Each structure stands twice: as structure tokens, then as C-alpha cells.
MOPAC internal coordinates of N, CA, C and O (Angstrom, degrees):
PM7 1SCF
backbone

  N    0.0000 0     0.00 0     0.00 0    0    0    0
  C    1.4360 1     0.00 0     0.00 0    1    0    0
  C    1.5214 1   111.14 1     0.00 0    2    1    0
  O    1.2310 1   121.13 1   150.44 1    3    2    1
  N    1.3291 1   115.44 1   -29.56 1    3    2    1
  C    1.4623 1   118.24 1  -179.71 1    5    3    2
  C    1.5251 1   111.33 1   -63.54 1    6    5    3
  O    1.2310 1   120.04 1   149.35 1    7    6    5
  N    1.3128 1   117.53 1   -30.65 1    7    6    5
  C    1.4648 1   119.99 1   177.64 1    9    7    6
  C    1.5216 1   110.43 1   -65.09 1   10    9    7
  O    1.2310 1   120.30 1   136.12 1   11   10    9
  N    1.3004 1   117.03 1   -43.88 1   11   10    9
  C    1.4648 1   120.31 1   177.68 1   13   11   10
  C    1.5213 1   109.88 1   -62.88 1   14   13   11
  O    1.2310 1   120.71 1   135.37 1   15   14   13
  N    1.3198 1   116.25 1   -44.63 1   15   14   13
  C    1.4593 1   120.33 1  -178.72 1   17   15   14
  C    1.5222 1   112.51 1   -66.39 1   18   17   15
  O    1.2310 1   119.81 1   155.92 1   19   18   17
  N    1.3125 1   117.97 1   -24.08 1   19   18   17
  C    1.4674 1   120.99 1  -177.13 1   21   19   18
  C    1.5263 1   113.37 1   -81.33 1   22   21   19
  O    1.2310 1   119.96 1   170.42 1   23   22   21
  N    1.3131 1   117.68 1    -9.58 1   23   22   21
  C    1.4637 1   120.64 1  -177.22 1   25   23   22
  C    1.5285 1   110.63 1   -66.73 1   26   25   23
  O    1.2310 1   120.93 1   -53.25 1   27   26   25
  N    1.3213 1   115.83 1   126.75 1   27   26   25
  C    1.4706 1   123.37 1   174.85 1   29   27   26
  C    1.5221 1   114.65 1    57.24 1   30   29   27
  O    1.2310 1   120.30 1  -140.19 1   31   30   29
  N    1.3185 1   117.04 1    39.81 1   31   30   29
  C    1.4639 1   120.91 1   176.00 1   33   31   30
  C    1.5244 1   108.90 1  -154.82 1   34   33   31
  O    1.2310 1   120.65 1    -4.93 1   35   34   33
  N    1.3045 1   116.36 1   175.07 1   35   34   33
  C    1.4639 1   120.69 1   178.56 1   37   35   34
  C    1.5223 1   109.96 1   -82.43 1   38   37   35
  O    1.2310 1   121.03 1   -18.88 1   39   38   37
  N    1.3233 1   115.63 1   161.12 1   39   38   37
  C    1.4620 1   120.15 1   176.09 1   41   39   38
  C    1.5239 1   110.69 1   -59.18 1   42   41   39
  O    1.2310 1   120.66 1   139.32 1   43   42   41
  N    1.3138 1   116.33 1   -40.68 1   43   42   41
  C    1.4628 1   120.89 1  -179.52 1   45   43   42
  C    1.5330 1   110.98 1   -60.73 1   46   45   43
  O    1.2310 1   120.30 1   133.61 1   47   46   45
  N    1.3173 1   117.03 1   -46.39 1   47   46   45
  C    1.4650 1   120.76 1  -179.46 1   49   47   46
  C    1.5278 1   112.13 1   -67.99 1   50   49   47
  O    1.2310 1   120.26 1   139.49 1   51   50   49
  N    1.3183 1   117.10 1   -40.51 1   51   50   49
  C    1.4635 1   118.99 1  -179.84 1   53   51   50
  C    1.5222 1   110.84 1   -67.95 1   54   53   51
  O    1.2310 1   120.36 1   141.55 1   55   54   53
  N    1.3190 1   116.91 1   -38.45 1   55   54   53
  C    1.4689 1   120.16 1   178.85 1   57   55   54
  C    1.5317 1   110.10 1   -66.43 1   58   57   55
  O    1.2310 1   120.64 1   138.46 1   59   58   57
  N    1.3052 1   116.38 1   -41.54 1   59   58   57
  C    1.4614 1   121.19 1   177.26 1   61   59   58
  C    1.5306 1   110.90 1   -61.05 1   62   61   59
  O    1.2310 1   120.63 1   137.70 1   63   62   61
  N    1.3163 1   116.41 1   -42.30 1   63   62   61
  C    1.4676 1   120.63 1   178.05 1   65   63   62
  C    1.5207 1   110.81 1   -64.12 1   66   65   63
  O    1.2310 1   120.22 1   138.46 1   67   66   65
  N    1.3289 1   117.18 1   -41.54 1   67   66   65
  C    1.4618 1   121.33 1   178.49 1   69   67   66
  C    1.5313 1   110.89 1   -61.58 1   70   69   67
  O    1.2310 1   120.70 1   133.22 1   71   70   69
  N    1.3211 1   116.27 1   -46.78 1   71   70   69
  C    1.4630 1   119.80 1   179.81 1   73   71   70
  C    1.5256 1   111.30 1   -62.38 1   74   73   71
  O    1.2310 1   120.47 1   140.17 1   75   74   73
  N    1.3095 1   116.71 1   -39.83 1   75   74   73
  C    1.4585 1   121.22 1   178.20 1   77   75   74
  C    1.5347 1   110.73 1   -63.04 1   78   77   75
  O    1.2310 1   121.03 1   136.62 1   79   78   77
  N    1.3128 1   115.64 1   -43.38 1   79   78   77
  C    1.4594 1   120.69 1   178.73 1   81   79   78
  C    1.5230 1   110.76 1   -61.64 1   82   81   79
  O    1.2310 1   120.28 1   134.50 1   83   82   81
  N    1.3263 1   117.08 1   -45.50 1   83   82   81
  C    1.4682 1   121.01 1  -177.63 1   85   83   82
  C    1.5308 1   112.51 1   -70.39 1   86   85   83
  O    1.2310 1   120.36 1   148.80 1   87   86   85
  N    1.3347 1   116.92 1   -31.20 1   87   86   85
  C    1.4670 1   119.21 1   175.35 1   89   87   86
  C    1.5307 1   110.42 1   -66.31 1   90   89   87
  O    1.2310 1   120.96 1   137.08 1   91   90   89
  N    1.3043 1   115.77 1   -42.92 1   91   90   89
  C    1.4706 1   120.75 1  -178.12 1   93   91   90
  C    1.5227 1   111.66 1   -74.29 1   94   93   91
  O    1.2310 1   120.51 1   143.00 1   95   94   93
  N    1.3250 1   116.63 1   -37.00 1   95   94   93
  C    1.4678 1   122.30 1  -177.74 1   97   95   94
  C    1.5284 1   108.95 1  -129.66 1   98   97   95
  O    1.2310 1   119.36 1   -93.55 1   99   98   97
  N    1.3252 1   118.83 1    86.45 1   99   98   97
  C    1.4736 1   121.04 1  -177.36 1  101   99   98
  C    1.5301 1   114.10 1   -62.09 1  102  101   99
  O    1.2310 1   120.21 1   153.58 1  103  102  101
  N    1.3232 1   117.20 1   -26.42 1  103  102  101
  C    1.4715 1   120.79 1  -179.66 1  105  103  102
  C    1.5246 1   109.74 1  -110.89 1  106  105  103
  O    1.2310 1   120.62 1   -39.63 1  107  106  105
  N    1.3311 1   116.41 1   140.37 1  107  106  105
  C    1.4652 1   120.16 1   179.23 1  109  107  106
  C    1.5182 1   111.05 1   -62.42 1  110  109  107
  O    1.2310 1   120.15 1   149.23 1  111  110  109
  N    1.3131 1   117.32 1   -30.77 1  111  110  109
  C    1.4681 1   119.50 1   177.88 1  113  111  110
  C    1.5288 1   110.59 1   -62.98 1  114  113  111
  O    1.2310 1   120.26 1   146.61 1  115  114  113
  N    1.3192 1   117.12 1   -33.39 1  115  114  113
  C    1.4681 1   120.71 1   177.72 1  117  115  114
  C    1.5267 1   110.49 1   -68.36 1  118  117  115
  O    1.2310 1   120.17 1   142.65 1  119  118  117
  N    1.3195 1   117.28 1   -37.35 1  119  118  117
  C    1.4696 1   120.81 1   176.46 1  121  119  118
  C    1.5196 1   108.97 1   -63.60 1  122  121  119
  O    1.2310 1   120.73 1   134.18 1  123  122  121
  N    1.3114 1   116.20 1   -45.82 1  123  122  121
  C    1.4602 1   120.70 1  -177.68 1  125  123  122
  C    1.5302 1   111.81 1   -61.88 1  126  125  123
  O    1.2310 1   120.27 1   146.57 1  127  126  125
  N    1.3123 1   117.09 1   -33.43 1  127  126  125
  C    1.4627 1   121.16 1  -178.18 1  129  127  126
  C    1.5297 1   112.81 1   -88.33 1  130  129  127
  O    1.2310 1   120.17 1   166.76 1  131  130  129
  N    1.3126 1   117.28 1   -13.24 1  131  130  129
  C    1.4701 1   121.05 1  -176.29 1  133  131  130
  C    1.5247 1   111.12 1   -73.96 1  134  133  131
  O    1.2310 1   120.64 1   -27.76 1  135  134  133
  N    1.3233 1   116.37 1   152.24 1  135  134  133
  C    1.4662 1   119.20 1   172.78 1  137  135  134
  C    1.5356 1   110.01 1   -63.96 1  138  137  135
  O    1.2310 1   120.73 1   -35.51 1  139  138  137
  N    1.3096 1   116.20 1   144.49 1  139  138  137
  C    1.4657 1   121.31 1   179.89 1  141  139  138
  C    1.5248 1   110.53 1   -53.88 1  142  141  139
  O    1.2310 1   120.67 1   140.76 1  143  142  141
  N    1.3169 1   116.32 1   -39.24 1  143  142  141
  C    1.4758 1   119.76 1  -179.21 1  145  143  142
  C    1.5287 1   111.73 1   -61.04 1  146  145  143
  O    1.2310 1   119.70 1   140.97 1  147  146  145
  N    1.3174 1   118.17 1   -39.03 1  147  146  145
  C    1.4617 1   121.69 1   178.34 1  149  147  146
  C    1.5206 1   111.34 1   -65.63 1  150  149  147
  O    1.2310 1   120.98 1   140.50 1  151  150  149
  N    1.3194 1   115.74 1   -39.50 1  151  150  149
  C    1.4649 1   120.31 1   177.14 1  153  151  150
  C    1.5197 1   109.10 1   -65.12 1  154  153  151
  O    1.2310 1   120.52 1   132.90 1  155  154  153
  N    1.3143 1   116.61 1   -47.10 1  155  154  153
  C    1.4640 1   121.21 1   179.90 1  157  155  154
  C    1.5230 1   111.43 1   -58.85 1  158  157  155
  O    1.2310 1   120.13 1   138.89 1  159  158  157
  N    1.3126 1   117.35 1   -41.11 1  159  158  157
  C    1.4667 1   120.35 1   179.03 1  161  159  158
  C    1.5262 1   111.55 1   -60.62 1  162  161  159
  O    1.2310 1   120.38 1   143.59 1  163  162  161
  N    1.3174 1   116.88 1   -36.41 1  163  162  161
  C    1.4657 1   121.39 1  -179.51 1  165  163  162
  C    1.5242 1   112.81 1   -70.92 1  166  165  163
  O    1.2310 1   120.47 1   147.60 1  167  166  165
  N    1.3052 1   116.71 1   -32.40 1  167  166  165
  C    1.4734 1   119.81 1  -172.49 1  169  167  166
  C    1.5268 1   112.69 1  -105.84 1  170  169  167
  O    1.2310 1   120.13 1  -171.94 1  171  170  169
  N    1.3027 1   117.35 1     8.06 1  171  170  169
  C    1.4631 1   121.39 1  -174.52 1  173  171  170
  C    1.5259 1   113.41 1   -52.60 1  174  173  171
  O    1.2310 1   119.73 1   141.17 1  175  174  173
  N    1.3358 1   118.12 1   -38.83 1  175  174  173
  C    1.4679 1   120.22 1  -177.37 1  177  175  174
  C    1.5279 1   112.59 1   -64.23 1  178  177  175
  O    1.2310 1   120.11 1   164.96 1  179  178  177
  N    1.3253 1   117.39 1   -15.04 1  179  178  177
  C    1.4509 1   120.80 1   177.95 1  181  179  178
  C    1.5161 1   113.53 1   -85.31 1  182  181  179
  O    1.2310 1   120.10 1   171.70 1  183  182  181
  N    1.3330 1   117.41 1    -8.30 1  183  182  181
  C    1.4612 1   121.18 1  -179.84 1  185  183  182
  C    1.5164 1   112.54 1    84.93 1  186  185  183
  O    1.2310 1   120.77 1   -27.30 1  187  186  185
  N    1.2944 1   116.14 1   152.70 1  187  186  185
  C    1.4705 1   124.42 1   177.96 1  189  187  186
  C    1.5295 1   112.94 1    53.01 1  190  189  187
  O    1.2310 1   120.91 1  -144.28 1  191  190  189
  N    1.3173 1   115.87 1    35.72 1  191  190  189
  C    1.4685 1   121.04 1  -175.10 1  193  191  190
  C    1.5213 1   112.81 1   -59.09 1  194  193  191
  O    1.2310 1   120.10 1   143.65 1  195  194  193
  N    1.3279 1   117.41 1   -36.35 1  195  194  193
  C    1.4645 1   119.96 1  -178.26 1  197  195  194
  C    1.5189 1   112.82 1   -71.63 1  198  197  195
  O    1.2310 1   120.28 1   162.74 1  199  198  197
  N    1.3072 1   117.06 1   -17.26 1  199  198  197
  C    1.4669 1   121.93 1   174.94 1  201  199  198
  C    1.5286 1   110.17 1   -92.95 1  202  201  199
  O    1.2310 1   120.91 1   136.51 1  203  202  201
  N    1.3262 1   115.86 1   -43.49 1  203  202  201
  C    1.4640 1   120.76 1  -175.55 1  205  203  202
  C    1.5274 1   113.29 1   -71.47 1  206  205  203
  O    1.2310 1   120.03 1   143.38 1  207  206  205
  N    1.3207 1   117.56 1   -36.62 1  207  206  205
  C    1.4710 1   120.44 1  -176.80 1  209  207  206
  C    1.5304 1   112.59 1   -59.02 1  210  209  207
  O    1.2310 1   118.99 1   129.85 1  211  210  209
  N    1.3426 1   119.53 1   -50.15 1  211  210  209
  C    1.4690 1   117.45 1   178.27 1  213  211  210
  C    1.5306 1   112.54 1   -66.12 1  214  213  211
  O    1.2310 1   120.06 1   149.93 1  215  214  213
  N    1.3168 1   117.48 1   -30.07 1  215  214  213
  C    1.4744 1   119.99 1   177.42 1  217  215  214
  C    1.5201 1   110.32 1   -65.48 1  218  217  215
  O    1.2310 1   120.46 1   136.22 1  219  218  217
  N    1.3204 1   116.73 1   -43.78 1  219  218  217
  C    1.4640 1   120.59 1   179.07 1  221  219  218
  C    1.5211 1   109.66 1   -60.49 1  222  221  219
  O    1.2310 1   120.65 1   132.81 1  223  222  221
  N    1.2924 1   116.35 1   -47.19 1  223  222  221
  C    1.4644 1   120.90 1  -179.83 1  225  223  222
  C    1.5287 1   110.96 1   -60.82 1  226  225  223
  O    1.2310 1   120.38 1   137.67 1  227  226  225
  N    1.3124 1   116.88 1   -42.33 1  227  226  225
  C    1.4582 1   121.48 1   179.75 1  229  227  226
  C    1.5291 1   111.74 1   -66.13 1  230  229  227
  O    1.2310 1   120.03 1   137.98 1  231  230  229
  N    1.3107 1   117.56 1   -42.02 1  231  230  229
  C    1.4706 1   120.93 1   178.53 1  233  231  230
  C    1.5279 1   109.79 1   -61.03 1  234  233  231
  O    1.2310 1   120.11 1   137.46 1  235  234  233
  N    1.3182 1   117.40 1   -42.54 1  235  234  233
  C    1.4641 1   120.32 1   178.25 1  237  235  234
  C    1.5206 1   111.18 1   -61.86 1  238  237  235
  O    1.2310 1   119.91 1   139.60 1  239  238  237
  N    1.3123 1   117.78 1   -40.40 1  239  238  237
  C    1.4694 1   121.14 1   178.15 1  241  239  238
  C    1.5260 1   110.79 1   -64.32 1  242  241  239
  O    1.2310 1   120.49 1   139.45 1  243  242  241
  N    1.3202 1   116.67 1   -40.55 1  243  242  241
  C    1.4703 1   120.69 1   179.15 1  245  243  242
  C    1.5241 1   110.59 1   -64.87 1  246  245  243
  O    1.2310 1   120.45 1   135.59 1  247  246  245
  N    1.3281 1   116.74 1   -44.41 1  247  246  245
  C    1.4684 1   120.24 1   179.08 1  249  247  246
  C    1.5270 1   110.08 1   -59.76 1  250  249  247
  O    1.2310 1   120.32 1   133.10 1  251  250  249
  N    1.3201 1   117.00 1   -46.90 1  251  250  249
  C    1.4682 1   119.79 1  -179.62 1  253  251  250
  C    1.5216 1   111.27 1   -62.04 1  254  253  251
  O    1.2310 1   120.43 1   139.07 1  255  254  253
  N    1.3172 1   116.78 1   -40.93 1  255  254  253
  C    1.4648 1   119.95 1  -179.64 1  257  255  254
  C    1.5327 1   110.97 1   -65.65 1  258  257  255
  O    1.2310 1   120.04 1   135.85 1  259  258  257
  N    1.3276 1   117.53 1   -44.15 1  259  258  257
  C    1.4705 1   120.94 1  -177.27 1  261  259  258
  C    1.5201 1   113.02 1   -74.34 1  262  261  259
  O    1.2310 1   120.72 1   142.32 1  263  262  261
  N    1.3376 1   116.23 1   -37.68 1  263  262  261
  C    1.4635 1   120.95 1  -173.08 1  265  263  262
  C    1.5274 1   113.56 1   -99.30 1  266  265  263
  O    1.2310 1   120.77 1   165.56 1  267  266  265
  N    1.3258 1   116.13 1   -14.44 1  267  266  265
  C    1.4526 1   119.52 1  -176.67 1  269  267  266
  C    1.5181 1   112.81 1    82.30 1  270  269  267
  O    1.2310 1   120.61 1   176.78 1  271  270  269
  N    1.3182 1   116.45 1    -3.22 1  271  270  269
  C    1.4658 1   123.09 1   178.73 1  273  271  270
  C    1.5301 1   107.93 1  -164.16 1  274  273  271
  O    1.2310 1   120.72 1    -9.83 1  275  274  273
  N    1.3031 1   116.22 1   170.17 1  275  274  273
  C    1.4665 1   120.33 1  -179.75 1  277  275  274
  C    1.5239 1   109.35 1   -88.66 1  278  277  275
  O    1.2310 1   121.35 1  -104.30 1  279  278  277
  N    1.3085 1   115.02 1    75.70 1  279  278  277
  C    1.4583 1   121.45 1  -178.83 1  281  279  278
  C    1.5270 1   109.52 1  -149.15 1  282  281  279
  O    1.2310 1   121.51 1   -37.90 1  283  282  281
  N    1.3080 1   114.71 1   142.10 1  283  282  281
  C    1.4641 1   120.17 1   174.28 1  285  283  282
  C    1.5302 1   110.48 1  -112.83 1  286  285  283
  O    1.2310 1   120.45 1  -156.12 1  287  286  285
  N    1.3267 1   116.75 1    23.88 1  287  286  285
  C    1.4592 1   121.84 1  -178.20 1  289  287  286
  C    1.5264 1   111.94 1   -56.25 1  290  289  287
  O    1.2310 1   120.63 1   148.47 1  291  290  289
  N    1.3084 1   116.40 1   -31.53 1  291  290  289
  C    1.4748 1   120.37 1  -179.68 1  293  291  290
  C    1.5189 1   111.73 1   -59.45 1  294  293  291
  O    1.2310 1   120.15 1   150.72 1  295  294  293
  N    1.3255 1   117.32 1   -29.28 1  295  294  293
  C    1.4619 1   120.29 1  -178.94 1  297  295  294
  C    1.5160 1   112.47 1   -60.39 1  298  297  295
  O    1.2310 1   119.84 1   147.06 1  299  298  297
  N    1.3103 1   117.91 1   -32.94 1  299  298  297
  C    1.4629 1   120.69 1  -179.13 1  301  299  298
  C    1.5277 1   112.28 1   -68.05 1  302  301  299
  O    1.2310 1   120.32 1   161.78 1  303  302  301
  N    1.3080 1   116.99 1   -18.22 1  303  302  301
  C    1.4661 1   120.69 1   179.58 1  305  303  302
  C    1.5293 1   112.40 1   -96.20 1  306  305  303
  O    1.2310 1   120.12 1   178.99 1  307  306  305
  N    1.3130 1   117.37 1    -1.01 1  307  306  305
  C    1.4577 1   120.92 1  -177.34 1  309  307  306
  C    1.5293 1   110.39 1   -88.95 1  310  309  307
  O    1.2310 1   121.34 1   -30.45 1  311  310  309
  N    1.3139 1   115.04 1   149.55 1  311  310  309
  C    1.4560 1   121.70 1   177.92 1  313  311  310
  C    1.5247 1   110.21 1   -73.34 1  314  313  311
  O    1.2310 1   121.06 1   -35.17 1  315  314  313
  N    1.3200 1   115.57 1   144.83 1  315  314  313
  C    1.4643 1   119.83 1   177.02 1  317  315  314
  C    1.5256 1   111.20 1   -93.55 1  318  317  315
  O    1.2310 1   119.98 1   176.32 1  319  318  317
  N    1.2907 1   117.64 1    -3.68 1  319  318  317
  C    1.4545 1   121.51 1  -175.91 1  321  319  318
  C    1.4544 1   116.52 1  -102.51 1  322  321  319
  O    1.2310 1   120.10 1   180.00 1  323  322  321

């Protein structure tokens, strides 16, 4: 999610938006179930919140569909080469 939040903003603003999002929604499942507007309100300081919020929600849905849960643990077992 930090990659999405980092688009077209400073590191400071994207990090602040990430922390705000995690304070409001400690679990990724809560982010996925939240209204887009609530997500956008949390990340507004990072800029482009109305674009980034639905993207974050969509990425979480894709991860859950592909992995069966909200986890990217499988990535650690993949080859980098």
C-alpha cells in the first residue's frame, strides 16, 4: 500500500498517510471492508486520495482472491532471478 501512497507525493506525506491509514484501520481486512470515502479521508494528506483509496481497496481484493487471504507471505518464497 505504501507504493500506492507514494505516487506523486513526498516520502514524508506518503508515510504520514500510511500511518494515518493504519491507525484508523489496524487490519487490512478492515481497510478492504471500509467505504472508499473513509479510506480517502485517512490518506488525504498524501494527495490524490480520491484516486488512491479505490486502488488500495482493489489491490486488497485482488490479493485476497489470489492468495485466499490478505497475505503476501508467498512472495518471500519466490525466486528473484
